[in-house]
C-alpha atoms as an extended CHARMM CRD file, in Angstrom:
* protein
*
       100  EXT
         1         1  MET       CA            -26.6800000000     -144.5640000000     -149.0140000000  PROA      1               0.0000000000
         2         2  THR       CA            -25.1640000000     -145.7500000000     -152.2670000000  PROA      2               0.0000000000
         3         3  SER       CA            -22.1060000000     -147.9660000000     -152.2820000000  PROA      3               0.0000000000
         4         4  LYS       CA            -20.1440000000     -145.2570000000     -154.0860000000  PROA      4               0.0000000000
         5         5  LYS       CA            -20.8460000000     -142.7410000000     -151.3040000000  PROA      5               0.0000000000
         6         6  MET       CA            -19.9530000000     -145.3250000000     -148.6450000000  PROA      6               0.0000000000
         7         7  ALA       CA            -16.6730000000     -146.0990000000     -150.3870000000  PROA      7               0.0000000000
         8         8  ILE       CA            -15.7690000000     -142.4190000000     -150.5990000000  PROA      8               0.0000000000
         9         9  MET       CA            -16.6370000000     -141.8930000000     -146.9290000000  PROA      9               0.0000000000
        10        10  LEU       CA            -14.5170000000     -144.9200000000     -145.9520000000  PROA      10              0.0000000000
        11        11  ILE       CA            -11.5560000000     -143.5980000000     -147.9740000000  PROA      11              0.0000000000
        12        12  VAL       CA            -11.8450000000     -140.1750000000     -146.3400000000  PROA      12              0.0000000000
        13        13  MET       CA            -11.9770000000     -141.7320000000     -142.8640000000  PROA      13              0.0000000000
        14        14  VAL       CA             -8.8960000000     -143.8700000000     -143.5450000000  PROA      14              0.0000000000
        15        15  MET       CA             -6.9770000000     -140.9060000000     -144.9500000000  PROA      15              0.0000000000
        16        16  ALA       CA             -7.9000000000     -138.7640000000     -141.9420000000  PROA      16              0.0000000000
        17        17  SER       CA             -6.6720000000     -141.4050000000     -139.5160000000  PROA      17              0.0000000000
        18        18  LEU       CA             -3.4170000000     -141.8200000000     -141.4520000000  PROA      18              0.0000000000
        19        19  VAL       CA             -2.8040000000     -138.0830000000     -141.4540000000  PROA      19              0.0000000000
        20        20  GLU       CA             -3.5040000000     -137.8900000000     -137.7320000000  PROA      20              0.0000000000
        21        21  MET       CA             -0.9790000000     -140.6450000000     -137.0050000000  PROA      21              0.0000000000
        22        22  SER       CA              1.7770000000     -139.2610000000     -139.2140000000  PROA      22              0.0000000000
        23        23  VAL       CA              1.7110000000     -135.5400000000     -138.4740000000  PROA      23              0.0000000000
        24        24  THR       CA              4.9000000000     -134.4090000000     -136.8000000000  PROA      24              0.0000000000
        25        25  ILE       CA              6.5340000000     -131.0450000000     -136.7190000000  PROA      25              0.0000000000
        26        26  ASP       CA             10.1570000000     -130.4420000000     -137.5650000000  PROA      26              0.0000000000
        27        27  LEU       CA             10.7390000000     -126.7130000000     -137.4750000000  PROA      27              0.0000000000
        28        28  CYS       CA             14.1180000000     -125.0590000000     -137.8720000000  PROA      28              0.0000000000
        29        29  GLY       CA             15.9950000000     -128.1950000000     -136.9150000000  PROA      29              0.0000000000
        30        30  MET       CA             13.9000000000     -128.8730000000     -133.8320000000  PROA      30              0.0000000000
        31        31  THR       CA             11.4430000000     -131.7280000000     -133.4210000000  PROA      31              0.0000000000
        32        32  GLN       CA              7.9570000000     -131.3010000000     -132.0620000000  PROA      32              0.0000000000
        33        33  ALA       CA              9.0840000000     -132.7350000000     -128.7110000000  PROA      33              0.0000000000
        34        34  GLU       CA             11.9680000000     -130.2400000000     -128.5270000000  PROA      34              0.0000000000
        35        35  LEU       CA              9.6790000000     -127.3380000000     -129.4110000000  PROA      35              0.0000000000
        36        36  ASN       CA              7.2290000000     -128.4870000000     -126.7370000000  PROA      36              0.0000000000
        37        37  GLU       CA             10.0710000000     -128.6680000000     -124.2230000000  PROA      37              0.0000000000
        38        38  CYS       CA             10.8660000000     -124.9740000000     -124.8640000000  PROA      38              0.0000000000
        39        39  LEU       CA              7.2620000000     -123.7690000000     -124.8530000000  PROA      39              0.0000000000
        40        40  PRO       CA              7.0170000000     -123.1170000000     -121.0710000000  PROA      40              0.0000000000
        41        41  ALA       CA             10.0440000000     -120.8110000000     -121.3120000000  PROA      41              0.0000000000
        42        42  VAL       CA              8.5190000000     -118.6480000000     -124.0510000000  PROA      42              0.0000000000
        43        43  SER       CA              4.9210000000     -118.7100000000     -122.8840000000  PROA      43              0.0000000000
        44        44  LYS       CA              3.1470000000     -115.3620000000     -122.5860000000  PROA      44              0.0000000000
        45        45  ASN       CA              1.4150000000     -116.5570000000     -119.4270000000  PROA      45              0.0000000000
        46        46  ASN       CA              3.7190000000     -117.3680000000     -116.5250000000  PROA      46              0.0000000000
        47        47  PRO       CA              6.9760000000     -118.2050000000     -118.3600000000  PROA      47              0.0000000000
        48        48  LYS       CA              9.3820000000     -120.6410000000     -116.6980000000  PROA      48              0.0000000000
        49        49  SER       CA             13.1500000000     -120.9740000000     -116.9120000000  PROA      49              0.0000000000
        50        50  PRO       CA             14.1730000000     -123.0970000000     -119.9020000000  PROA      50              0.0000000000
        51        51  SER       CA             14.7810000000     -126.7530000000     -119.1330000000  PROA      51              0.0000000000
        52        52  GLN       CA             18.0920000000     -128.4280000000     -119.8770000000  PROA      52              0.0000000000
        53        53  LEU       CA             16.3650000000     -130.4300000000     -122.6340000000  PROA      53              0.0000000000
        54        54  CYS       CA             15.2060000000     -127.1790000000     -124.2390000000  PROA      54              0.0000000000
        55        55  CYS       CA             18.7020000000     -125.6810000000     -124.0600000000  PROA      55              0.0000000000
        56        56  ASN       CA             20.2100000000     -128.8520000000     -125.5350000000  PROA      56              0.0000000000
        57        57  ALA       CA             17.7350000000     -128.6690000000     -128.4210000000  PROA      57              0.0000000000
        58        58  LEU       CA             18.6730000000     -125.0470000000     -129.0930000000  PROA      58              0.0000000000
        59        59  LYS       CA             22.2970000000     -126.0680000000     -129.5700000000  PROA      59              0.0000000000
        60        60  HSD       CA             21.4620000000     -127.6140000000     -132.9440000000  PROA      60              0.0000000000
        61        61  ALA       CA             18.6060000000     -125.3180000000     -133.9930000000  PROA      61              0.0000000000
        62        62  ASP       CA             18.7230000000     -123.2410000000     -137.1650000000  PROA      62              0.0000000000
        63        63  TYR       CA             18.7060000000     -119.6970000000     -135.7500000000  PROA      63              0.0000000000
        64        64  THR       CA             18.3070000000     -118.0130000000     -139.1200000000  PROA      64              0.0000000000
        65        65  CYS       CA             15.1270000000     -120.0090000000     -139.5670000000  PROA      65              0.0000000000
        66        66  LEU       CA             13.9170000000     -119.3520000000     -136.0210000000  PROA      66              0.0000000000
        67        67  CYS       CA             14.5760000000     -115.6110000000     -136.3410000000  PROA      67              0.0000000000
        68        68  GLY       CA             12.4040000000     -115.6180000000     -139.4550000000  PROA      68              0.0000000000
        69        69  TYR       CA              9.4210000000     -116.2520000000     -137.1870000000  PROA      69              0.0000000000
        70        70  LYS       CA             10.1870000000     -113.3560000000     -134.8280000000  PROA      70              0.0000000000
        71        71  ASN       CA              7.4950000000     -111.0790000000     -136.2620000000  PROA      71              0.0000000000
        72        72  SER       CA              5.1050000000     -113.8170000000     -137.2860000000  PROA      72              0.0000000000
        73        73  PRO       CA              1.4930000000     -113.4920000000     -136.1470000000  PROA      73              0.0000000000
        74        74  TRP       CA              1.5210000000     -117.2930000000     -135.6630000000  PROA      74              0.0000000000
        75        75  LEU       CA              3.6420000000     -117.0280000000     -132.5050000000  PROA      75              0.0000000000
        76        76  GLY       CA              0.9290000000     -115.1790000000     -130.6250000000  PROA      76              0.0000000000
        77        77  SER       CA             -1.6970000000     -117.7030000000     -131.6470000000  PROA      77              0.0000000000
        78        78  PHE       CA              0.4350000000     -120.4240000000     -130.0220000000  PROA      78              0.0000000000
        79        79  GLY       CA              0.8980000000     -118.3550000000     -126.8410000000  PROA      79              0.0000000000
        80        80  VAL       CA              4.5510000000     -117.5770000000     -127.5960000000  PROA      80              0.0000000000
        81        81  ASP       CA              6.0630000000     -114.2490000000     -126.5560000000  PROA      81              0.0000000000
        82        82  PRO       CA              8.5170000000     -113.2200000000     -129.3240000000  PROA      82              0.0000000000
        83        83  LYS       CA             10.7510000000     -111.3080000000     -126.8800000000  PROA      83              0.0000000000
        84        84  LEU       CA             11.0710000000     -114.3500000000     -124.6470000000  PROA      84              0.0000000000
        85        85  ALA       CA             11.7200000000     -116.5680000000     -127.6630000000  PROA      85              0.0000000000
        86        86  SER       CA             14.5020000000     -114.3670000000     -129.0240000000  PROA      86              0.0000000000
        87        87  GLY       CA             16.0910000000     -114.1940000000     -125.5700000000  PROA      87              0.0000000000
        88        88  LEU       CA             16.0530000000     -117.9560000000     -125.0590000000  PROA      88              0.0000000000
        89        89  PRO       CA             19.6330000000     -118.6070000000     -126.2980000000  PROA      89              0.0000000000
        90        90  LYS       CA             20.9340000000     -116.1170000000     -123.7500000000  PROA      90              0.0000000000
        91        91  GLU       CA             18.8260000000     -117.7490000000     -121.0220000000  PROA      91              0.0000000000
        92        92  CYS       CA             20.4320000000     -121.0700000000     -122.0060000000  PROA      92              0.0000000000
        93        93  ASP       CA             23.8900000000     -119.4810000000     -121.9110000000  PROA      93              0.0000000000
        94        94  LEU       CA             24.5400000000     -120.2560000000     -125.5710000000  PROA      94              0.0000000000
        95        95  ALA       CA             27.2200000000     -117.7010000000     -126.3250000000  PROA      95              0.0000000000
        96        96  ASN       CA             27.5540000000     -118.3920000000     -130.0610000000  PROA      96              0.0000000000
        97        97  ALA       CA             23.8950000000     -118.0260000000     -130.9010000000  PROA      97              0.0000000000
        98        98  PRO       CA             23.1810000000     -115.0790000000     -133.1830000000  PROA      98              0.0000000000
        99        99  ALA       CA             20.7410000000     -112.4090000000     -132.0470000000  PROA      99              0.0000000000
       100       100  CYS       CA             17.6140000000     -111.8940000000     -134.0870000000  PROA      100             0.0000000000
């Protein structure tokens, strides 16, 4: 293998490891950890009651943004039931949350 090819492969490997370490999700004012906390409550398979941490996260979420995902095909690929997701503010007893 030429030194040029080895250098390119090394650069690609370093970039891949940097990307893997730095990827975080911040969606609609919720961090990846907060989204993960709410996932069991909106899961298509065997949904659970939302945790207090999930409900606390929803208090500062951007509902206009979240409602924009209501009809997204991405939700299903992540195992999210859109009806459960749109009903989550009510489940958390968040009276001022707008309905989608």
